[in-house]
Structures are given as structure tokens and as C-alpha cells.
N, C-alpha and C positions, 0 to 999 in steps of 0.2 A: 440894069440885073443888077444891081449891090442890092436893091430894095429886094428884091426876090428874097436872097439869100439869108437877108435879116430877118426874114419872116419863118423865116424855115429854121433855124436857129429860136424863134421865141416859140414857134409849132413844140422841138424838142426838149427845151424845154417846161413848159405846159406839159407838155404827154412824163417828162421826167417825173416833173410836180407830183401829176395822178396817181402815177404811179408808184414814185414813195409812198404817198400815201391811204394809198391799195394796200399797202404792204401794209403799212401802221396801222392798220385796221385788221386786217388778217393776225397776224397778230395780240392785237388784244381779243379778237373771241377765242382762238387758239387759249393764250392765255386761261380767258372764259371758263373755257369745255376744260381746261384741264383743272380748276379747281373745284367744278363740283365734282361728286368721288359718285358715278355713272357704277350702278349697281348693273352684272348680267342677270340674263333673260331670268336663270334662277336659280338666283340669288333671292332678286325683287320678286315670284315664285313662293320657294319657299318661304317668304316673311310676310309675306299677304297671307296664306294656307297657317302660318300660326299665327299672324291675327288673328282668321277665324278658330281657327281652336278654342285664341285663348278670349272669343265674345262668346263662343257657346259654351265655355266651363262656365264664363262669370253669369248665361243665362241661366244655369245651374243650381249657382251658388258653389259651383265647385271652386269658381277663385273667389279670394276678398277686393273687394272696392278697392281698396287700399294697394291691391297688389296688379291687381284688374288696372290702374287707373298705371302704375309703374310700368307695366309689361307695354301698355298698352303706348306710351310716351319712345320705350327705346324701339318697339317698334317702328316707329313713324319715323321719330331719328333717323336712324335706320335707311327707311326710303329714302329718304328726303322729304317729306311728307311736312315733317314740322323739328326749327328747331328747339335748342337750349336754351 
């Protein structure tokens, strides 16, 4: 009977270790998710629309190449596609 109590205590200790590890992983995931700047769907849609207008203006030579590159970089950075 004493043997059974030792097994139960060891099982509880393993379960506590698993739970602690699980909580640490979850906290790490949440921290990573908090680090990224997630855009709302409307903000993302507005940026994509702005990029479409910029591209159209560039195609018709209404925007200079340098301005197009600068604005494109800004928009893509805000979308999280490109980094500075």
C-alpha cells in the first residue's frame, strides 16, 4: 500500500510539472501575440485601398518613382509585410 501512495505523489508531481510548462508556453504565446501590431480589418482594408490607389497613380505617372517607393514601404510596414 505504501508503494501506491508514492506512485500517486509522483504522478501528481509530473502533472504539476506539465501544467507549469503548459502555462509557461501559453504565456510565451500571448507575449508574442501582444508584440505584433495587429490591424483591424477596416484599417487593413484602408491600407490596401491606399496601396491600390498609389499603384494606379504610379502606373499613370502621377507619382514619381521615389515617392512611390517611400509610400509603398510605409504602407507595407504598417501592414506588417515589410520591416524598416
